[in-house]
C-alpha positions, 0 to 999 in steps of 0.5 A: 467497491461494493458493500458486503453488509447492508448497502447504504442505498438499500438503507435509504430506500427502506427509510423512504418506503417506511416514511422515515426521514434520516438526517444526511450528510453533504454526500447524500448518505444518512448520518443517523439510523432510524434508531438514532445511531451515528451511521458511518461507512468504512472500507473493508478488504480488497475485492476477491478476498477469501470468505474467511477474511471477510468473516473476520472483518465483520467480526471486528465490526461486531466487536466495534459496535458492541463497544460503541453502541451508538455507532452503526458501521457499514463496510465496503470492499475497496482497493486503491488504484490511482485512476479508480480513486480519482473517479470515486473522489470526483463522483462522491462515492467514497465511504466515510473512512477510506485509505490512500497512499502517503503520496496522496495526503498532501494534495488531498489536504491542500485541495480541501478534500479531507475532513479535519479530525484534529480534536478527535485524534487528540482525544485518543491520547497518543498523538505525541507517540507518532513518528513526526515525519510519518504523521506529517504525511496526513497533516496540512501546512497549518499543522492540523490533522486530516489523515492518520498513518496506519501502516508503513512499508519498505519495498522488498524482493518477493520470491517464490521458494518453489521456483527457486528449488526447481531451478536449483537455487537455494531458497534460503539464500536469496539474491543480495545484488542486482547482478545476482537478481539477473542471474537468478532470474535467467536460471529460473526462466531457463530451468522452469519455463516461468518468468524469472523476474517481473515488473509492475507497469500499469495504473501508476505501479510502473512508475512506482517500481521504476522509482524504487529501482532507481533509488536502489541504484543511487538515483532520485526522481525529484529534488527540492530547491527552496520552494521549488521541486525539480524533476530529476528523472533523467538521471544515471540511476533511472538510466541504469534501472531501465537498461537492466530491465531491457537486458533481462527482457530482451537479452536474457528472456527472463521476464516472460512475454506478459509485461502489462502487470498492475498490483493485483495481476502481478500478485495473482501470477506470483501466487500461482507460481508463474513468477520467480521474483518481483518487487513489492511492499513488505506487507503484501503477504496479507493480500497474497493469502487473502486474495490469491491463496498463496501456499505459505511454503512457497513464499519468500521475502528478501531485503531489496539489494542496494547498489554500493554508495551513500546515495542508494536507498530503499523506497518506503511508503505507507497508508493513510486513513482519512475521513470524508470531508462531507461527513458531519461532526458526529460522523467524524468523531465516530470515524476516528473511533473506528480508525483507532479501533481497527488500525491504530489502537493495537499498537499502543494497547495490549488488549486491542493487539491481542483481540485483533490477533486472536480474531484474525488467527481464529479465521486463519488470517495472517498475523505477524506480517512484517511492518515498519514503525509508524510510532517508533521501533520500541512500540513496534517491538512491544506490539510484536511481543503482544501478538507473538502467540498468534503469529501464523505467517512464515516469518523464518522465510522473511528473515532476509527482510526483517533482519536486513531492513534496519541496516538500509537507508530508507528514503521517502517517496517523491515529495510532489505529485508523486502519483501523477509522476508515476503515471507518466513513468508507466509509459516509459517502463512499458515502452522499454519492456515492449520494444527492444529498440526503445530509446531509453535516453529519449524516453527519460528526457521526455518524461523529465520534461512532462513531469516538470510541467506537472510540478510547475503546474502544482 
C-alpha cells in the first residue's frame, strides 16, 4: 500500500517540525489534525488502477469530508492477498479502515485484532436489514459487530468474447457444462494459439479455485461435526476437479505454458486477450476496467456450470470492512461513518446511491457490476433501479450469470482456517499443472492430513 493523498508519516513529520503535538492512537498514527479534526486512514483502490479511478475515489473523499467537516480522511492504495495482509497486520501498518475476505473475519475477531464497532453500527439505523448469515461473518461469538459486509459475490466463468469469435464459438452461448468448458478451451487453444482456459494457483488463489471447482462437482473441503471441523479434502469432487485440470493441461494442451497465476496476473493476461476462460468473482469487471483496461466488447460473464446432483454448489464469498483495533473511540466512530458513506449507505438510501453512481459515471468508472445481496434481494433490486440511469457496464454480456445465478445452490466458503487451507491447496494445484506424472491421490491424502493438523490446532 502507498498513500495517494498526504502520507501519514509526512503529516507526523510536519507536526514535529512545527512544534505541534498531536494526539495519537496505539498504532502511532495521529488521531487528530492540528485543527482538531478526527484523522482516519482508509483503503482506496488497488495499486495500478487508472488515474480516472483514483480521481473518482478522491472526489468521494471530498464529498465525505464536506458532509463531515470534523473528519479528515487520508487514503491508501490496497490489495488484499493472504501473505501481504499477514505481514501488514503483524507490522501494524494497516490503516484505520481496511477490507478482508469473509474467510478472515472469524479468526481476526477471535484473536482480538478488530475494533468492536457495535454502537456505531447501531447508530446507522439499518442493522436489522442485513442478511443474518452475511452479517455473521463479521460478528463475534458474543454477537458484537467487529466488521461489516460490504459486498458479496458468486464465482462466475469469465470469458473473452473476442477469442470465442476467433475460435469459431458463439460468444452469446457460453459453455453450460464442464465438458463444454473443456471442449471450448481446446478449440480456442488450437485456433487462436492462446490459453483456452487458465487457473489461479498462487497466494491462496489456487486453493480458492480448487475449492470452487470441487463444490461445482459435488465435493466439500470441510465438514462440521458438533464442535469439531474435519478436513474432507480427499473427496471424489476434488479428485475429479484435479483430474479435469490435468487432462486440459497435459492431454488437450489448452491451458498454455504459464501455470503460475495469482488474482492480479490472471486478470492482466485475460484483459490482454491471452486467456479464453477462467473462474473469478462476479465483481471482477471493476478491476479489469480500472487496472487492466479491458475492452468492454471483449468481456463476457457466464454462470459457473454445476454438475448434476443435489450436492453441487456455487462457492460464494464477499468482503468485510473492518476498523483497526488500535483506533481510538472517535476514530472508530468516524471510520464507521466512512464505511456507511463509501460502502453501505448506497444500498438503503437513494440519494447515496445516485451520488456514487453519478460520481463514478462522470469519471467513466464501472457502474452496475453484478452483485449478490448483503441485505436481501428486494433491497438489491431497488438499488439497481436507483442507479439504472448511470449503468455503463456491458450487462447484456453478463446475462448468463445474472439470469442463472438465482437458480444455483449457493454454498459458503469453508468454515474454519479457510485461507490457511487454501495455501496448502495451492501446492496441490501447482503440482498437477506442472508435472504430468503428479499423483493426485497422494497429493490429496497429504493435503487432507496437513489441513486437519491446521484445523486441530485452531
